[in-house]
N, C-alpha and C positions, 0 to 999 in steps of 0.2 A: 504494500500500500504506500501511496505517496501522499504526504501531508500537503494540503492546499488551504492555508489559513486554518480555520476551525473545521474544515471538511477533510475527509480522507478519500482519495481516489483509488478504487479497487482495480479498475481497468477502463480503457477508453477505446471507442470504435469510431472511425470516420464513417459517417452514413451518407454523406453527399459532398461532392467537390466539383467546382467549375472554375473558370479563370478569375471569378470575383469573390467567391466565398468557399469556406470549408465548414461543414456542420459535423460536430463531434458529439457523441453521446457517452457520457461518463457514468459508470456504475460507482456509486459513492456511499460512504457512511456520513450521514448528515451531522451537523453540530449537536443534535439531540441524541446521537448514538444509533438512530434507526437507519436501515438500509434505504437507499433511494436512487434516483438518477437525476442527472442535470445535463442539459444540452448547452453547448457553446457554439456560437456562430462566429467564425473568424473571417472578417472582411479585410480587403486590402487596406493598409494604412492610407491616409489621405492628406490632402492639403486644402486650405481655405485661404484665399487671397483677397484682401480688401484694398482696391486702388482708391486713392484720394488725391484730388487735384489741388492746385494752389488756392482755390476758393472754398475748400472744405466740402466739395461735392464728392460723393462716393459713386462708384460704378458697380452695379449689381447685375445679375442675370435674372431673366424671367424665362422659365422653361417648364414644360409639362414633364412631371416625373411619374413614371409608370407605377412605382410602388405605392405612392399615396393617392394616385389617381386624380391629380389636379396640378395646376400651375403653381409654381413656387418661386418666390423672389429670394435669391441667395447671393452671397459673394461667390466669386469664381472658385469652383471646387472640383476636385478630381482625385483619382486613385494613383498611388505611387506604384509604378511597375516594378516587378522584382529586380533588384540590383540597381535601380535608378536612384540617384541622389535626390532627396526631397526638395532641395532648393531648385534643382533643374526641373523637377515635376511642376513646381509652382510657376516657374517662368514659362514653361511650355503651355500649361493650362491657361495662363493669363493671355498669352498670344492666341491660342487656339479659340478660346471661347468668346473673347470680346475684342481681340485685336489691339492689345496694348502691350507695351514694354515699360519697365520702370527702372529708373536710375538708382533709387534708394529703397533698400529692402530691410525690413525690421521683422525678425522672427519674434513673436510675442507669446510663445508658449504652445503647448499641446493640450488638447482636450480629448476626453473619452466621451463621445456623444451618448453612448449607451454603456451601462456598467453591470447590468444583471446577467444578460445572456450574450450580448454582442461585443466582440473585441474589434474596435476600429479607431485606433488613435489617429487624431487629425491635427497636423501642424498648422498654426495660424500665422499669417503674415499681414502686415500693413505696409503698403508700397506707395511711394510718391515719385515725383519727377517723371510723369507719364508722357509717353510718345505713342502715336498710332502706328500700328503694323497691320499687315493683312490678317484677317481671321482665317482659321483653318479648323472648323468644327468637325468632329467625328460624324459618321453617317447617321448615328442615332440622335444627334443633337440639333435641335432647332431652337436657337438661343436668341432672345431679344436682350439688348443691353439697355439697362435702366439707370439713368443718371439722376441723382437727387441730392439735396443738401443732407449732410450727415444728421442734422437734427430731425429731418423728416423721416429718415430711416429708423432712428430711435423711437419716434412716435409710432411707427408701423410695428415695431416690436411690442410696444405697450398696448397696442390695439389687437395684437395677435395676428397681424397680417404677415409678419416675417416670423417663421417658426423653425427654420433650419438651425439647430442648436449651435454648430460652429460659427455660423454667420451672426447669430445673436451675440455670442461671446466676443467675436472680433469687432463688431460694431460698438459694443459697450466699452471695450478697451480703447478703441479709437476716440470715442466721445470723452472718456476720462482723460486721455492724453491731450485732447483739444481743450478741455475745460481747464486743465492744469496750466496750459500755455497762456490762457487769458487772465489768469490771476496774478 
């Protein structure tokens, strides 16, 4: 048995795998001592990039996301390919999705959007010094660029109109940094 915090893992079986996720079923001894099972979904780690221009406008994406079945407004996001440097992933996604390059990159941490069953660490970036480049979206991506003041994006979080967790965190970090500069 392998200790996993207060849990004990008796054995694990991969039950599904594709290029994006791996689903593992663990036979466990629960913290209360009873036998049980726990599923873990491992997703590619990702990046979430928030471009901000000199006027404090943010550039977000609006795209239909199959999993939630609706359009979502988010910062530029994407999965890190195996062996790819996360910083290069972030630069690639920024160019592909909304056609921007940035001169100044700030890595502002990593979030775990899901912590109970899904493992999907996402690195957050705030970027400035923007220049336009050609877009190059993947075949599954029909992405609209949405430009708005940072303050408006924060209000959209408050109204529940922006719900993508990494986007909410990076927007709030940007607002805090912006607020700090004005004091």
